[in-house]
C-alpha positions as CSV (number, residue, x, y, z in Angstrom):
1,X,0.0,0.0,0.0
2,X,1.2,3.5,-0.9
3,X,1.4,5.7,2.2
4,X,1.3,9.5,2.7
5,X,5.0,9.3,3.4
6,X,5.7,7.6,0.1
7,X,3.7,10.2,-1.8
8,X,5.6,13.0,0.1
9,X,8.9,11.4,-0.8
10,X,7.9,11.0,-4.4
11,X,6.9,14.6,-4.6
12,X,10.1,15.8,-3.0
13,X,12.1,13.8,-5.5
14,X,10.1,15.3,-8.4
15,X,10.7,18.8,-7.1
16,X,14.4,18.2,-6.7
17,X,14.6,16.9,-10.3
18,X,12.8,20.0,-11.5
19,X,15.1,22.4,-9.5
20,X,18.2,20.6,-10.8
21,X,17.3,21.6,-14.3
22,X,16.2,25.1,-13.4
23,X,19.4,25.7,-11.4
24,X,21.4,25.8,-14.6
25,X,19.6,28.9,-15.7
26,X,20.3,31.2,-12.8
27,X,23.0,32.1,-10.2
28,X,25.4,34.5,-11.8
29,X,25.6,38.3,-11.9
30,X,22.9,39.4,-14.4
31,X,24.6,42.2,-16.3
32,X,21.8,42.4,-18.8
33,X,19.3,43.4,-16.1
34,X,21.6,46.2,-14.9
35,X,22.0,47.4,-18.5
36,X,18.3,47.3,-19.0
37,X,17.8,49.5,-15.9
38,X,20.5,52.0,-16.9
39,X,19.1,52.3,-20.4
40,X,15.6,52.9,-19.1
41,X,16.9,55.5,-16.6
42,X,18.8,57.3,-19.3
43,X,15.8,57.5,-21.6
44,X,13.5,58.6,-18.8
45,X,15.8,61.4,-17.6
46,X,16.5,62.5,-21.2
47,X,12.8,62.9,-22.0
48,X,12.4,64.9,-18.8
49,X,15.3,67.1,-19.7
50,X,14.1,67.7,-23.3
51,X,10.6,68.4,-22.0
52,X,11.8,70.9,-19.4
53,X,13.9,72.7,-22.0
54,X,11.1,72.9,-24.5
55,X,12.9,70.7,-27.1
56,X,9.9,68.4,-27.2
57,X,6.3,69.3,-26.3
58,X,5.1,68.1,-22.9
59,X,2.3,66.0,-24.4
60,X,4.9,64.0,-26.5
61,X,7.1,63.6,-23.4
62,X,4.1,62.3,-21.5
63,X,3.5,59.6,-24.2
64,X,7.1,58.6,-24.4
65,X,7.7,58.4,-20.6
66,X,4.5,56.4,-20.1
67,X,6.1,53.8,-22.4
68,X,9.5,54.1,-20.8
69,X,8.1,53.9,-17.3
70,X,6.7,50.4,-18.0
71,X,10.3,49.1,-18.7
72,X,11.3,49.8,-15.1
73,X,9.0,47.1,-13.8
74,X,11.2,44.2,-14.9
75,X,14.4,45.4,-13.0
76,X,12.2,46.0,-9.9
77,X,10.6,42.6,-10.3
78,X,14.0,40.9,-10.7
79,X,15.4,42.8,-7.7
80,X,12.4,41.6,-5.6
81,X,13.3,38.0,-6.4
82,X,17.0,38.5,-5.8
83,X,17.8,37.7,-9.5
84,X,20.1,40.5,-10.4
85,X,23.1,39.4,-8.2
86,X,22.2,35.7,-8.3
87,X,24.1,33.8,-5.7
88,X,26.5,36.7,-5.0
89,X,26.9,37.2,-1.2
90,X,26.2,40.5,0.4
91,X,24.3,41.8,-2.7
92,X,21.0,42.7,-1.1
93,X,21.8,46.4,-0.8
94,X,22.6,46.8,-4.5
95,X,19.4,45.0,-5.6
96,X,17.3,47.0,-3.1
97,X,18.9,50.2,-4.5
98,X,17.8,49.3,-8.1
99,X,14.4,48.3,-6.9
100,X,13.9,51.5,-5.0
101,X,15.1,53.7,-7.9
102,X,12.6,52.0,-10.1
103,X,9.9,53.1,-7.8
104,X,10.3,56.7,-8.9
105,X,9.1,56.4,-12.5
106,X,6.7,53.5,-11.5
107,X,4.9,55.5,-8.8
108,X,4.7,52.9,-6.1
109,X,7.2,51.9,-3.3
110,X,9.5,49.0,-3.9
111,X,9.6,47.3,-0.5
112,X,5.8,47.1,0.0
113,X,5.5,45.8,-3.6
114,X,8.1,43.2,-2.9
115,X,6.2,41.9,0.1
116,X,2.9,42.0,-1.8
117,X,4.5,40.2,-4.8
118,X,5.9,37.4,-2.5
119,X,2.4,36.9,-1.1
120,X,1.1,36.7,-4.7
121,X,3.5,33.9,-5.4
122,X,2.5,32.1,-2.2
123,X,-1.2,32.4,-2.7
124,X,-1.7,32.7,-6.5
125,X,-5.4,33.0,-7.5
126,X,-6.7,32.7,-3.9
127,X,-9.5,35.3,-3.9
128,X,-8.8,36.4,-0.3
129,X,-5.0,36.0,0.0
130,X,-3.6,36.9,-3.4
131,X,-3.1,40.7,-3.6
132,X,-3.3,40.6,-7.4
133,X,-6.6,38.7,-7.6
134,X,-8.6,41.9,-8.0
135,X,-7.7,41.8,-11.7
136,X,-9.5,38.5,-12.1
137,X,-12.4,38.3,-14.6
138,X,-13.0,39.4,-18.1
139,X,-10.5,41.7,-19.9
140,X,-13.0,44.6,-19.7
141,X,-12.6,44.6,-15.9
142,X,-9.0,45.7,-16.2
143,X,-10.1,49.4,-16.7
144,X,-12.0,49.3,-13.4
145,X,-9.1,47.6,-11.6
146,X,-6.7,50.2,-13.0
147,X,-9.0,53.1,-12.0
148,X,-9.3,51.6,-8.5
149,X,-5.5,51.3,-8.2
150,X,-4.9,54.9,-9.4
151,X,-7.5,56.2,-7.0
152,X,-5.9,54.3,-4.2
153,X,-2.4,55.4,-4.9
154,X,-3.5,59.1,-5.5
155,X,-5.7,59.4,-2.4
156,X,-3.8,57.0,-0.2
157,X,-3.9,59.1,3.1
158,X,-7.7,59.5,2.7
159,X,-8.2,55.7,2.6
160,X,-5.6,55.1,5.3
161,X,-7.1,57.5,7.8
162,X,-10.8,57.6,6.9
163,X,-12.1,54.0,6.9
164,X,-15.5,55.1,5.5
165,X,-13.9,56.3,2.3
166,X,-12.7,52.8,1.5
167,X,-16.2,52.0,0.3
168,X,-15.3,54.0,-2.8
169,X,-12.7,51.4,-3.7
170,X,-13.9,48.8,-6.2
171,X,-15.3,45.7,-4.4
172,X,-13.0,43.2,-6.0
173,X,-10.1,45.3,-4.8
174,X,-11.5,45.5,-1.3
175,X,-11.6,41.7,-1.0
176,X,-7.8,41.4,-1.5
177,X,-6.6,44.7,-0.2
178,X,-6.0,43.3,3.2
179,X,-3.6,40.7,1.6
180,X,-1.4,43.4,0.0
181,X,0.8,44.0,3.0
182,X,1.2,44.5,6.8
183,X,1.3,47.6,8.9
184,X,5.0,48.2,8.2
185,X,4.4,48.0,4.4
186,X,1.5,50.4,4.7
187,X,3.6,52.9,6.5
188,X,6.3,52.6,3.8
189,X,3.7,53.2,1.1
190,X,2.4,56.3,3.0
191,X,5.9,57.6,3.4
192,X,6.5,57.2,-0.3
193,X,3.2,59.0,-1.0
194,X,4.2,62.0,1.1
195,X,7.6,62.2,-0.4
196,X,6.4,62.1,-4.0
197,X,3.5,64.5,-3.3
198,X,5.9,66.9,-1.7
199,X,8.2,66.8,-4.8
200,X,5.2,67.5,-7.0
201,X,4.1,70.4,-4.8
202,X,7.6,71.8,-4.7
203,X,7.8,71.5,-8.5
204,X,4.7,73.7,-8.9
205,X,6.0,76.2,-6.4
206,X,9.2,76.6,-8.3
207,X,7.7,76.8,-11.7
208,X,8.3,73.2,-12.9
209,X,4.8,71.9,-12.0
210,X,3.6,71.1,-15.5
211,X,6.7,69.2,-16.5
212,X,6.7,67.3,-13.3
213,X,3.0,66.4,-13.7
214,X,3.2,65.5,-17.4
215,X,6.6,63.9,-17.6
216,X,6.7,62.0,-14.3
217,X,3.5,61.9,-12.2
218,X,0.9,61.1,-14.9
219,X,3.1,58.6,-16.8
220,X,3.5,56.7,-13.5
221,X,-0.3,56.4,-13.2
222,X,-0.9,55.6,-16.9
223,X,1.7,52.9,-17.2
224,X,-0.1,51.0,-14.4
225,X,-2.8,50.0,-16.9
226,X,-0.3,48.2,-19.0
227,X,1.3,46.5,-16.1
228,X,-2.0,45.3,-14.7
229,X,-3.0,43.9,-18.1
230,X,0.2,42.2,-19.1
231,X,1.7,41.0,-15.8
232,X,-1.4,40.5,-13.6
233,X,-4.3,39.6,-15.8
234,X,-2.8,38.0,-18.9
235,X,-0.5,35.4,-17.4
236,X,-3.1,34.1,-14.9
237,X,-6.3,34.4,-16.8
238,X,-8.8,32.9,-16.1
239,X,-7.2,32.8,-12.6
240,X,-9.5,30.0,-11.4
241,X,-7.0,27.4,-10.2
242,X,-4.5,27.3,-7.4
243,X,-2.4,24.2,-8.0
244,X,1.4,24.5,-8.5
245,X,1.2,23.5,-12.2
246,X,-2.2,25.1,-13.0
247,X,-2.4,28.6,-11.5
248,X,-0.5,30.4,-14.3
249,X,0.1,29.7,-18.0
250,X,2.5,29.8,-20.9
251,X,0.7,31.8,-23.6
252,X,2.7,32.9,-26.6
253,X,1.6,35.0,-29.6
254,X,3.8,36.8,-32.3
255,X,5.8,39.5,-30.5
256,X,4.7,38.4,-27.0
257,X,8.3,37.8,-25.9
258,X,9.2,41.4,-26.5
259,X,5.9,42.9,-25.2
260,X,5.8,40.8,-22.0
261,X,9.5,40.6,-21.4
262,X,9.6,36.8,-21.3
263,X,6.6,36.5,-19.1
264,X,4.5,35.0,-21.9
265,X,6.2,32.0,-20.2
266,X,4.9,33.2,-16.8
267,X,4.1,29.7,-15.6
268,X,7.9,29.0,-15.7
269,X,8.5,32.0,-13.5
270,X,6.0,30.8,-10.9
271,X,7.6,27.4,-10.9
272,X,11.2,28.7,-10.8
273,X,11.1,32.4,-9.7
274,X,14.9,32.7,-9.4
275,X,15.3,32.3,-13.2
276,X,15.7,35.7,-14.9
277,X,12.9,36.8,-17.3
278,X,15.0,36.4,-20.5
279,X,15.8,32.8,-19.7
280,X,12.3,31.6,-19.1
281,X,11.7,30.6,-22.7
282,X,14.9,28.6,-23.0
283,X,14.1,26.8,-19.8
284,X,10.6,26.0,-21.1
285,X,12.1,24.5,-24.3
286,X,13.8,21.9,-22.0
287,X,10.9,21.1,-19.7
288,X,7.8,21.8,-21.8
289,X,6.6,18.2,-22.4
290,X,7.1,17.3,-18.8
291,X,5.3,20.4,-17.5
292,X,2.3,20.1,-19.8
293,X,2.0,16.5,-18.7
294,X,1.8,17.7,-15.1
295,X,-0.9,20.2,-15.9
296,X,0.8,23.4,-16.9
297,X,-1.5,25.4,-19.3
298,X,0.2,26.0,-22.6
299,X,-1.5,28.1,-25.2
300,X,-1.0,29.8,-28.5
301,X,2.3,29.2,-30.5
302,X,4.3,28.1,-27.5
303,X,6.3,24.9,-27.5
304,X,4.0,22.0,-26.6
305,X,0.8,24.2,-26.8
306,X,-2.4,22.3,-26.4
307,X,-4.8,25.0,-27.7
308,X,-5.3,28.6,-28.6
309,X,-4.9,31.5,-26.2
310,X,-7.8,31.9,-23.9
311,X,-8.8,35.6,-23.8
C-alpha cells in the first residue's frame, strides 16, 4: 500500500529533479538586467530634460515616458526576487537600490511591492489572499481595476485615515486589499506618497509643476494600466485554479516575448522564480513536455501548446 510518506517522498524527488534543471539557468551576476535598468533610466531622464527645456512638447514627453516607465518594472521585479546578483553574497543592498530607484518612475514603493509580490506567489489566485486577484475576470474589468489602483495610490492618506472612504474602492479590490501588506508596508507606502507628493508640490511652487506632472507623475499612473494587463491579468487568466502546475500559464503570440519581457512563459516564472525573465523561454524548451503532462496550461504558439490562447 502507498502511504502518505511515500507520496511525500515521491513529490520531493520530483521537485528536486525540476530544480536541478532550473538551477542551470540562474545564479550569476545578471549584467543584462543592470544594463536594462541603466538604459531605461537614461531614456526617462533624457525625456524629462528635453521636455523641461522645451525641445519636445510636454504631451509628447508624456506619451514617451509612459512607455519608458513600463520598462522599469522588470528590473524592480527581478530585484524583488534577488535575481540581479544571483548567488553573490552581500548583494541585497545593491538589488534594493535598483528596486527603490525603479519606484520613482513607476509611482509605487519598492519594499511594499516586494512583500505583496511574494504573497502573490505564495497564494496565487486565492481570492482572499492573493493581492493581485482583483484583476480576475473578463478583460474589460482591467479598466475598473486600474482606476481603483490609481485612486488608491493618489488618495492613499484618505483611505488610510478615513475608513468610511474605503467604500469608494472597487469591491473586487477591497476583497484582496488586506492581503497586500502588513502595517510596516502600509507605513512605507504612506511615506512614499508623502515624499512624491511633496516633490510634485515643490515643483509647482518653483515653476516646474507642469513638466513634473506630465513627464513623471501622470506617466507613472498611466503605465499601471499596461502592467495590470500584461503582468497581472494575462499570465493568470482565467485565474480560477490554485495548484502548482495550474495557477498560471504559458501563452505565446507573435511578438509576445518582447511585449511581455519573457513572461509570456509566466508559468515557468512561478515554478522557478529565481530564473531571470530572459531565460524563461529557454528553460521552457527543455521542460515543456514534462510540465504540460503535469498540468501546466500552454497556449498559442508556445512549444507543446495544447490549444489557442484563452482571452
